[in-house]
N, C-alpha and C positions, 0 to 999 in steps of 0.2 A: 528440493528438489521436486519432492510429494507437491508439495504447494504450485510448484510452476514459479520457483526462483531460484534462482544461485545465488545463495549470499556467501561472499567471500571471507568475513569475519561474521562469526554468529552474534555481534553484541550489536550489529549494524539491525539485528531484527528487534534486539530489544529496544534501540534507540528509536526505532519506528514509530514505537507507540506514542511517542512524545510530538510528533508532528503535527504543526498547529496549521499547514498549508500544506498540500499538494499541486504542484505545478505538472499540468498535464497537456500532452501535445494531445490533437485530435485525430487525426488521421491514425486507425491501425487500433488506438489506445481506447476511444471513447466509442469508438466506428469501425466497423468488421477490414476496413479496408478491402474493402471487396467493390471498387467501382463500377457503375454499369453506365450507361451512357442514358439520359433521359429525356434532354431536347435539343437541338439544334436549331440555331436560328441563321437562315439564308436571304439574302435577297426579300427583307421585310417581310419571311413569315416561318411560322414555330413547326418544325420536325419533330416528331416523336423517336423514336428509337426504331420500329417496324417502318417506318415514314423516310427513312434518309436512303434507302436503295432510288426512289424517285430521284435523287440530285444526280445519278450517273449519266441523266440525260440530258443534263444542263452542261453546257461546257464550264462555265465557275463554279458548279454546283460539284462536278468530277475532279475540279482542281480541286477544290474543298475537302473531297475528300484523299486526294492523292497528299495533301497537305499532313491530313492526322495519320498517314499513313508510314510518311518518308519522316516527317522529321518526328523520329520516333525510334528508342532505343531498346522497346521490346522484342525477344528473339521466339519466335517459335519454333519447337523443343519435340509438339508432333503436331497433329493432326488440332488446328482449334485450341491449341492448349500454347500459353505466352507464356515466359518467365521475366518478368522487368520490374517498373513501376507500375502502382496497381493503375494510375490513372492512364499508362500510357498503353498497357495491357487494352483497359476499356476501349482505349481509342481504334487497337485495331482488331479487337473482338467485334464492334458493332459493324465494322467494316467486312469483317471475314463471315458475320452473318447473313449478311445481306446476298451470297453467293458472288459477291463482285471480284473481280480479277483484280488482284493487288499489284500496283505500279509498280517496277523494277526500277525505276530512277535511280543508277549509282550516287551515293554519295560523297561529291568531290570534295568535300571541307566542311567545316561547321565554326559555328560563336557558341562556345559550351552554355548552359543556362549559370546562373549565378546567385545571390540572394538578395543582390543588389538591383540587378538590373529586372529579374524573374521571368528572364526570354530567353530565349534558346531560337539559333538562324540554324538552318542547315543549307547546303548549297548542292542541285542536283541539274543533272544533264535528262531533259525530258521531252520527248518529242524533237531532238533537234535543237531544243532550248537550254540557255542556263538561268533554271531557276532557283530565287532562295525562299524558302519557305519560313515563316519563323510564327512561334507560338509562345504566347507564356498570358499572365496576368492583363486582364483586358484593360487596367487604370496605368498601367504602363505600355502595353502596345497602342491600344488606340491614339494615344497622343502623337504618334508616328505615319499613323492613315492621313493625310490632311485633309482625303475627301469625304472622309466619314462623316454620319451625320453624330456626332458627338454627345449630345444630350441626350437624344432618342436612344442610342447604343449604350448610355450612362443607366436611363431608368432600368433599362431594359435587362441590364447585368444585376442591376438593384433587385426586380422583381425574381429572378431566379436565384438567387443569393440568397432570398427572402425565405426562400421553397427550399435551403438546405442545399443545394446545388454549391458543387464548387463549378466554378465556372472559368473556360480558356477562350484564347481568341487567337483567331488568325488572322494570317497577311502572306501578300507574295512582293516579289520585284521580280523585273525580268533586266539580266544583264547577257550586254555583247560576248562579252567574256568572264574569265572566273577569276575575281580577287583576288592581287598576288597576296597580300595579307588581310582577309575579311578582320573587320572588328566592328565592334557596335558605333562605335561614333561616325563611323561614314557608311557602314551597310544594314544599318539598324533605323532609316530614316526612311522619307518617302513610300510608302509602305500601300501597297493596295488592300484595302480591307476583304476581308474574306466570307468569316462567320466566327461566330461565339458556339460555341460546346455545353451543355450544361453536362454536370456526371452529378449520381447520389450513390454517397457510402452508409447502407443503414446504420443506425448505431447499434452497438454489439448489447445481447442480452443479457440482463441485470444492471446494465450500467447504471439506471434510472435508480436502481432499489439503491444499490452502493452511493451514489452521491447523496442518497435520502440519509444513511449509514455516515457518511461523511458528515453531514451537518451536526445530525443527534450527536455525534460525539464529539462536537467541538470541533471538525478539521474542516478548513474550506477547501473545496477545488475551486482552483485557478486555471481556465483553459489557456493555452501559448500557443497559437498557430500560427503557420505561413499563409492560410487562406482567406478569403475576402471575409470584411467585419461581418456582412448580412452572413453568408454559410454559416461563421462561425457562431453570431448570435442563433442563428436558428438551432444547431444544435445544442447549444448551449440552452434553450427553451426548452427542449427536449427529452433533455438529459436532467433538467434542476439544477444545472449550476447558475443559472440565475431564477430568481424567483420574485424579484421586484423591483421598483425604479429607482430605488437608490443603487440599486449595484450595476456598474459602471462596464461599457464595453468601448475601447480606445484603440485605434490602429497604433502601426509602430511609427508612422507619419508624427503623431498627436505626441507619442511617446516620446519622439526625439526632439520637439519642440519645450520639452518641461524641464526644469532646471531641477535639481536635486530636494527642492523644499518643497518645492510643488508636486511631484512625486510620491514625496513621503506624506503631504496631505490627503493625498486621492489611493494609495496602494492599498489601504484596507479597504476600498468601495468597489476596486477595480475588480472584476471578477470573470472579463474575458480579456485578451491581447492577441489582434488579428494582424497579418500581413509582418510581424516581426523580423528580425534579425537575428544571428547568433551573440550579436554582441548587448543586442537588446537583451534578451535571457539573463546574461550577467547582469546588466543593470537592475533586473527586476529581479533578481534573486537577491542581493546585496541590497536593496532597498524593503525588501522584506525582510531581511536578517534584522536591520536596522530600526524596521517597527517592529523590535522582540520576538516575529514568527521564528519558528523551526521548521525551516523549510524541506518538503522533499520535492526531488527534480528530477524527472525524464526526458530523455533524450537521446537519438539514434546516428544524429551524424558527426562526422569528425569536429565541426565546428560547436557543437556541442559539447564538448570537451570540457571546457572551461566552466560553464555553468553545471555542468555537475560534478568536478571539483569542488568548485565552491559551495553547492550546495551543504546543508547537512548531512542530507543523505542522496546520492546520486543512484537514479533507476537506469540504467541501459537497456533499449528495447533486446530480447534476444534472437527478433526473429527479422526484421528491420535495421539492426543497430547496426554499427561500423566496428570494426574492431578495437579501433580509436576510441571509443563511447564506451563501449565494453571494458577495457582497461583502466578510463579515468572513474568508471562509477561504483559504487560500495555492492551492488545488486544489480541481478541481472534476469529482465521480465523474459521468461520464456515463451510465453503466450503473447505479449505486447498488452493484456488486457488490463481495463484498469482495475476490474471487479478483484483481479490478486493482487494488485496492490494493494486494495483496502481488506484484502482478507490477509495481508501478511500486516498491516498494522493492528489487526485484532489478536494476531499469532503475535506481535510484540508485546503488546499488553499483556495478554496469558503470561509471557514467558517472564515479566518482571513482575506479576504477580504471583507467580508461582516461586518466584527466587525470593521474594520479600514471607513468605509461607514457610518455605523452607528455615528461612536467618531465623526467622520469630521460633521457629519450632526447637531449632536446635540450641538455640542461646538460651530460651525457656526452660526445656529440660536439664541443662548442661548447669545452667546457675542453680536448679533446685536441688541438683547434687552435693553441689559445693558446698551449697547455705544448710543443707542436710550433714555432711562431714564436718563443718565449722562450727556450726550453733548445737549442734547438740554437745557434745563435750565441756562445752560451757556452759551449760547448766547442766551439769554432771553425769550426763548419759556416757555410756561404752559407745567409741565408735561403729556406725552405724553400716558401713558396708569395707567390705576386702579389697585388696589391689584387684583379684579376681572380678567379685561381683563389677568392680565398676568398668573396666572391660569388656564384659557383658553388656553394660548398660550403652557404652558409648560406639561400640561397634554393632553389635546387634537390636536392640530397642530404639537408638538415634537414627543406626544407617539404613535400615529398611523403610519405615514411615520416610524417611528423609524424601531418600528416593522417588517410592510411591507419592510424593508432590508433585514430581516433574511432569505427572501423568493427570494433573487435576484438569478438567475440564474448567474452562472462562466461566467468571459467571455471567448470569444473565442479562448482567447491565452495563459490563462491558464496554459496550459501544453507545453509551447513552449517557456516560461522562465525556467531562474535559479533558486533555491530552494533560499528562503527565510533567510538570515541569521539568528540564533538564538538570535543574539544578540541584532538585529535589534531595535532603538527604536521604540514606536507607535508615538511619537513627533516628526519623523525625520523632516529637516529644507525644503524639500516643501510642503510635509502635513501640518507645521504649519504654512507655507506660504501661503497654500491656505486657512486656517482659519481664517487668520486673515482678509487678504485683502476682501475676501468673504464679512465676519462679519461687516468688515468698509465700505464697499458698501451698505450692505443693509438697516444698520444703517445711511448714508447718504441720501438714496433714501426717506428711512423714515423721518429722519429731513428736509429732501428740500418739500419733500411734505406738510410735516405740515404746514413749515413756508410759503407755499405758500398759502394753504387751509385757514392758522389763517389770513392772509394780505386780501384774496379774502372775508373772513367772511366766511366760507361753514364750515361744521360739519365737523372740524380737528381732532377730539380725534377720529369719528369714521372711519374717512378715514386711519388714522394712525394705527390704528389698525388691519383694516381689508387689509392694504397695508405689512404691516409686518405678519400678517398671509399667507396672497395668496403669499408674497413673497417666505415664506420659506417650500409653496407647489411647487413652482417652484423650487428653489434648491435640493427638495427631489427627483424631477422626474432628475436633474442631475447630482444629485451626485452618480448616480449606476454605473459611469461609469469615470474612470480619462481619459480618451481617447478617445473612443468613443462619436459619439454624440448622443444626442436622438432618433434623426430622424433614425440610425445605428442603435440604439437600440431597436427601435419602441415602442410605446405606448402600447402596453397591453403582452412586454415580462413577465412585473410583472402584472399582472391582482390583485396582492393583492395592491400593492402599488396604481394605479389607481381608484381601490377602494375608498382604504383610505383618497385620493385625495379628490373621489368626494364626501365624506361621509361630511369630514370635508367643501369643499365650499358650501353642501346643510346645512349644521351648520349654515358658517357664514351668509349662506343667511336667516337663520329663526330668529335667535339673533338679525340680522340688523332689522329684515322689520315686524317680528310678537309685535305687541304693548305689550303683556305681556314677553316676554322674553325679550323687550328692557329697561323696567324699572328694571330688575333683571341686566342686564352688562350696564344699563348706555349708550346704545346709541340710535342713531337716524338713521332714514330712509336717506337714499341717493336718489338724484335728478342721473338724466343722465350724467348731468356734473362730479358729482361726482364719479360715477360708471368709467367713461371712466379713468378719473384720475386713481383710485384703478388698475386699467385693466390695463392700460398703463406702470407705474410706478412696482408693480407686474412681468409683463413682460420683463421688461428691466432686471431685477434680473437673468432669465433663457437666455435670448438674447448674456450679457456680460458674462455670465459663458461657454456659448457652443462654444461664439468665441475665449474664451480662448484655448479652446480644442484645436480648428483648428489651433490656432497662435501654440502653444506649440509643438503640432503636427509636423505641416509644418514646424517650426525652428528644430525639433530634424532629419528631414528626409533632411535638408539641410547638417544639418552639417556631417551626416552620409556618405551623395554624397562626401563631401568635405574632407574624412577621406580617401576616396576610391579613 
């Protein structure tokens, strides 16, 4: 919730760190979903927002303004404040800002919008006549206007969309009487063209940087939108989703003509899908998955539910999303913002990293205790620890640092490395090797100290117990990063870890030196010589593990320079 996400299962955040593709809508996710009328084309002339009041004195111009207001489901809830689809709100706001009287033509019937027709028609009684206003995607509506200049209007629409504008065409038709059963087949033909409106939706702040972070992290952002190809391409260029000529933009119509093999051959290069239908979204998800991608998909409509379910991670919009979409998704984006998705990816990688650190820490420390108990008697030494010592080590010196690792900050390169393969095993070879050699080293240090103390007639059991506990603290400080040393990380970069270590050291001091606690834990006070042995042995673990990081890093750098 703090990040702007509602996650249904915690494993979803971890899984999001494996995403290789993020399929995102344009409106409201990449953009602010605050549509503003930018341009209006009428009778061969372009009018800007502040000029559309001039249309009120032109009969057909007034009819276009009426169409913008009447073929519209936005509802005014206060003075100059509307609720509804952002496009429809922008149309009503553009007219009302001119101080014009809004028409009160009663809606008699309608042919609702659908994603296949990409149009909507409403019937009204206006000035004593029955009139139908139709608005929709220009490429769908213009062919139904037989007297319109098809080529000229197509070029106009292309120019507007190239500027990043969403375009809507308007047309009308008069009737002698209201059709009994209005339908698209009979009533959305032989229309009279009125004009084209261009609306702008600003790109959200931070989206361009987030898209860049995605690319650096090996994640491909893909735009899937119902908008015109030109509009989609313009926003993709502004946000950095498209950066080169090899990255493709295709329409839903082109997608429909592709067979499965052709789509699979191009799917890795396509960055923008425009004018797509919900069923095509599902096809895109399946094709990306067949190409080996781990797909995160955003959606808001009822028809988006199948693609949200099919995606590896379904993300529903919290503001504009329907209840069906939210129920189908794995997580809900409360602010509908692409930036939040990228932050969630980073959080997912961080969560997984911290889980690995916790596992490495616990298994390493527990293996060191086990080996100390097993190997000591095998070489003739007494049993190093009593049951109460083991209980203390497992509950206190293991438990508190393990919890503190969950507060570890993300590595500085977390969004500069490729996504994790979801099939990767926790016990990979390098990770398992680390747990083995560090566990063996810690046990070796503990047994060596035990043997030395035993021969020197020192308080060997108290010494071994303290060495194991404090060497585990040293390892807890070191395991926080696989590559950066504790000095580069900074001691205070995780205050919870520092606090845990200090609390445990204080606890060790108390049970070692307070007589009442000594009796409970069967320990004896250590002298200065014994304390130096404990401190030296414990710090040797930290020193060796930190030197190993430097060695591995230098070897990797050397190998990379040789390859170049």
